[in-house]
C-alpha positions as CSV (number, residue, x, y, z in Angstrom):
1,M,38.3,148.2,8.9
2,A,37.7,147.4,12.5
3,E,40.6,146.9,14.9
4,V,41.3,143.2,15.6
5,P,41.3,142.5,19.4
6,K,44.8,141.1,20.1
7,K,43.7,138.8,22.9
8,G,40.9,137.4,20.8
9,L,43.4,136.8,18.0
10,R,45.7,134.9,20.3
11,T,42.8,132.8,21.6
12,L,41.8,132.0,18.0
13,I,45.4,131.0,17.1
14,L,45.5,128.7,20.2
15,L,42.2,127.2,19.1
16,V,43.4,126.5,15.6
17,V,46.7,125.1,16.7
18,W,44.9,122.9,19.3
19,E,42.6,121.5,16.6
20,I,45.5,120.9,14.2
21,W,47.4,119.0,17.0
22,K,44.3,116.8,17.7
23,E,43.9,116.1,14.0
24,R,47.6,115.2,13.8
25,N,47.4,112.8,16.7
26,Q,44.3,111.1,15.2
27,R,46.2,110.6,11.9
28,I,49.4,109.3,13.6
29,F,48.2,107.3,16.5
30,E,44.7,106.2,15.5
31,H,45.3,106.0,11.7
32,K,42.2,108.1,11.0
33,E,42.1,110.7,8.3
34,S,39.4,113.2,7.7
35,T,38.5,115.6,4.9
36,T,40.0,119.0,4.9
37,T,36.6,120.5,5.8
38,Y,36.3,118.4,8.9
39,P,39.0,120.3,10.9
40,L,37.4,123.6,9.9
41,A,34.0,122.5,11.1
42,K,35.7,121.3,14.4
43,I,37.3,124.7,14.8
44,K,34.0,126.5,14.4
45,E,32.3,124.0,16.8
46,E,35.1,124.4,19.4
47,A,35.1,128.2,19.1
48,R,31.3,128.2,19.9
49,L,32.1,126.1,23.0
50,W,34.9,128.3,24.1
51,M,32.7,131.3,23.8
52,L,29.9,129.6,25.8
53,V,32.4,129.1,28.7
54,G,33.6,132.7,28.7
55,A,36.1,133.4,25.9
56,K,34.9,137.0,25.6
57,R,37.6,138.3,23.3
58,L,37.0,135.4,20.9
59,R,33.4,136.5,20.8
60,E,34.5,140.0,19.8
61,L,36.7,138.6,17.1
62,L,34.5,136.1,15.3
63,P,31.9,138.5,13.9
64,L,34.8,140.1,12.0
65,L,35.6,136.7,10.4
66,V,32.1,135.9,9.2
């Protein structure tokens, strides 16, 4: 098994926590609920954006997750 890049893993954790936080705020303050698959799709979409703007370590990590 390939070694997981620590910096990429930290970036991924931050990304997931950020999306959970945004989902929480939507539910609490905007009274909007989404399906469980929606936050997962948002995480994937946001990860692509982060990689486009230079999250190099995240780019190294994501092929391991596919």
